N, C-alpha and C positions, 0 to 999 in steps of 0.2 A: 697302594692308594695314593691319589693325588693329594698334594699338601698345600696349605695356605699358612703363611706366617703373617700375623698382624702385630705391628709395634704400637703399643698403647701408652699414652702419656698420662691419662687419668682414668680411673677404673670405670667410670660411667660412660665414657665416650668409646664405645666398642663397635663391633660390626652390626649389631642390632638386626635389622631386617635382612641385611646381606648374609648373615650367618646361615639362615635357613635356606636361602638360595644356593649357597655353596654346598651345604650338606646334602641337599636334594640332588646335586650334580656329582656326589661321591667324593667330596673333598674333606680331608681331615684338617681341622683348624687348631692352631696353637698360637698363644699370645706370648709376647715378651714385653716386660714392663720397662719402659725407658727410665733411666736413672736408677734402676734397681738391678735388672738383669744385665749381664755383660754383653754389650753389643760389639765391642772391639774384636772379640774372638769369633764372631758369627761369620759363617760362609754365606754371603748374600745370594749365591747362585743355587743353593740346595733346593729351595722350595719352588713349586710351580708358579705360585703367585705371592708377591709381597704387597701388603697393604700397610701404609703408614697413616695412622689415625690422627684425630684432632687433639687439641690441648690448649691451655690458657697462657702459654709462654710464647716468646718470639724467637725465630730462628737466629736472630742477631744477638741473643742473650747467651752466647756460648761461654762467656767468662763465668757467668753464674751457674750455667748448666753444661759442664764439659762434655756430657754424653752426646750433645748435639753434634760435635765434631766427628765422633764415631758414626753417628747416624748418617751424616752427610757423606762420609767416606764409603759406607756400605751401599748407599743409594747410588753414588757415582759409579761404583763397580757394577751394580745391577743394571743401570741405565746404559753404560758402555757396552754391556753384553746383550742389550736389547731383550731383556727378560720381562715378562708382563709385570707391571708395577702400577699400583693405584695409590694416589695420595688424596686425603680428604682434609680440607681446612689447613691446619698446621702441616699435615702431610703434603698438601699441594704446595705450600710455601717451601717446604724442605726440598721437594723435587725442583722447584724453580731455582733455589739457591745452589743445589748440587749441579745444576746445568749452567751456572754462572750468572743467573739473574739476581738482581738486588731485591731484598726483602726489607720492609721498613714500616713504621707506624703510618696508618692511613689518615690520621687526623680526626676521625670520627668513627664511632661504632656503627656497624650494620648488623643489627640483631632483630630477628623476626621473620615473618613469612612474606616474601616478595617474589615477583616473577623474574625470569631470566630474559635477556635479549640475545638470541642466538645469532651468530655470524652465519655466513653461507656454509662454511666448513662445519659449524655446529648443527645446522639443519640437515647435513648429510652425514651426521655422526650418530652414535647411540643416544645423544642428548636430544635428538629429534622428538623423543617422548615428551619433552617439555616445550615444544615449539609453539604451543597454543597459549603460552604465558601462565600455565598452571604454577602457582606459587611454590617455592622451595624455601627451606629454612636456611637463613644466613645467621652466622654467629661469629663475627670476627671484628678486629680493629686494625689489623695489619693488612698490607697489600704487597704486591711484587711487580717487578718489571718482567715482561715476557722474555723468556730465554731465547737466544738465537736458535733458529731452526724449528721453533715450536709453532703449532697452528692454534690460533685463538679460536675458541669455540663459543664462549658466552661472556656477556657483560651484564651489569646491572645499572640502575640509574645513578648509583653512588660510586661504583668502582668499575673501570673498564675491563679489568682482567679478572675473570671469574672462573674460567676453565680453559685448559689447553691440553693438546696431545703432543707427544714427542715420541716417535717410534711406537713401541708397544707400551708406552706409559700414558696414563690418563690422570690429570690433576684437576681436582674440583675444590674450589674455595668454599663452596656451600655444602649443605648436608642433605643427601637424598637417601641415606642409609637409616635414618631415624624412624621410630614409631612413636605414636602418642604415649603409649605406656612407658617406653624407654625414656622419653623426654621428662617424665616426672623426676627421674634421677638428676637430670640436668638442672631442673629448677631448684633442687637442693644444693647440688655441687657448685653451681654458679650463682648462689644467692647473693654473694658480695658484689659481683659484677652487675647483676640485675638491679640491686638496690642503689648502686653507684652510677647508674646510667639514666639520665634525665628522660622522662616520658615512658620508662619501661617498668613493668610490674609483672609478678607471677600470674595474677588473675588475667591480665591482658594477654600474656603469652599463652596461657592455657586455653583461653577462648579462641585465639587464632589457630592453635594446634587442633582443637576440636573441629574447626571449620575445614582445615586444609590437609591434615596429616594422613588421613586414610587414602585419599587420591594420590598424594605425593608419594606415599609408600609404594603403592601399586606401580606407579610410573617409574619410581626409583629402581624397583626390582626389574622392570622391563628394560630400563637403560643399562643396568648392571649386567644382566644376562646377555643382552645384545653386544656389550663390550667384551664379555668373556668369549663369546663366539667369534668376534672380530679378531681377537688376538690368539685364537686357536686353543682355548682352554675348555 
């Protein structure tokens, strides 16, 4: 059976809608918990697909979270071997850093549902499903410099670097894996961040989610399955 390894940083930020897309294609999914499971001993080339998920820490906080160094090393090995790899939010920033890009605080939060601005490369990529400016969920405060050799796929009005490809790796700063039901866990798990961000509230996020999540989920699955086919999975 084909296998997917997902590295998870907080329990509620998981594969969500992508999980069913993978199981329908015959993949077995296993999770490793960053900071709890041993990443240093992991063979990063074993699984057909590696997914690095989101989380509320920064890639540059490796002194506080030493597992980040192990995660970056396994990502570099995987990327050097050109094995299919997907990074979402923190995972996107991890891929950028593993490829030599700088990751740093962006100066302001980008949380909520906003459209993407696709580059020409993005319009000719699996992200074309979002080419009509269908809103996606953004939830980050950090950003990154585009790694050398990467193709920029998308930007937003606040941050120029929102998605890139590099070989058989895809890095997404935003979230197209989420569902409305799954986001209810985020509203609990990120309660402190929501309360501490000016102009943000759970009722407002829930209302936006009710408006946009169903369409974004459908297009997210379309994008994800198109990418799987593109990289031969």
